C-alpha positions in Angstrom: -12.1 -8.3 2.6 -11.9 -7.5 6.3 -8.8 -9.7 6.7 -6.9 -7.6 4.1 -7.6 -4.2 5.7 -4.3 -4.2 7.7 -2.2 -5.9 5.0 0.2 -3.3 3.6 0.9 -5.6 0.6 -2.7 -6.0 -0.4 -3.2 -5.3 -4.1 0.6 -5.4 -4.8 1.8 -8.3 -6.9 5.1 -10.0 -6.3 6.2 -9.0 -9.7 5.6 -5.3 -8.8 7.6 -5.7 -5.6 10.6 -7.3 -7.4 10.6 -4.8 -10.3 10.4 -1.9 -7.8 13.3 -3.3 -5.8 15.5 -3.9 -8.8 14.8 -0.4 -10.2 15.5 1.2 -6.9 18.4 -0.8 -5.6 19.8 -2.8 -8.5 20.7 -6.5 -8.6 24.1 -6.1 -6.9 22.6 -4.4 -3.8 19.8 -7.0 -3.6 22.4 -9.8 -3.8 24.3 -8.3 -0.9 21.2 -7.4 1.2 19.0 -10.5 0.8 21.7 -13.1 -0.3 19.7 -15.1 -2.7 21.2 -16.9 -5.7 18.5 -15.6 -8.0 19.9 -12.1 -7.2 23.5 -13.1 -7.7 23.7 -15.5 -10.6 20.5 -15.7 -12.7 19.5 -12.1 -12.6 16.1 -12.0 -14.2 12.6 -11.1 -13.0 11.2 -14.4 -14.3 13.7 -16.6 -12.4 13.4 -14.5 -9.3 9.6 -14.8 -9.3 9.8 -18.5 -9.9 12.1 -18.9 -6.9 10.2 -16.7 -4.6 6.9 -18.4 -5.3 8.4 -21.7 -4.3 10.4 -20.4 -1.3 8.2 -18.7 1.4 11.2 -17.7 3.6 12.9 -15.9 0.7 9.6 -14.2 -0.3 9.2 -12.9 3.2 12.7 -11.4 3.1 12.0 -9.7 -0.2 8.6 -8.4 1.0 10.2 -7.1 4.2 12.8 -5.2 2.3 10.1 -3.7 0.1 8.1 -2.6 3.1 11.2 -1.0 4.6 11.7 0.9 1.4 8.1 2.2 1.3 8.3 3.4 4.9 11.2 5.8 4.1 
C-alpha cells in the first residue's frame, strides 16, 4: 500500500480514464491529440481498452492526458 500513496492514478481503472476522456473531449479531439488508430478508425471503448492494455507507450500517453485534464 505504501507504494501507491503517491500514484495519482491509484484506484482509477483504465476504462474510467478512457470514458472520462471521451466524454470530455470526444473521439475527434483524442484522435488529433494522441494520434492513435483506435481513436481515429475503430472508435469504441472496447477496442481502445484492448489496444491500450497491449501497448504500454500508448497507455502512458492516454494516462498523461487524463492527468493533465484533472489538474485543470
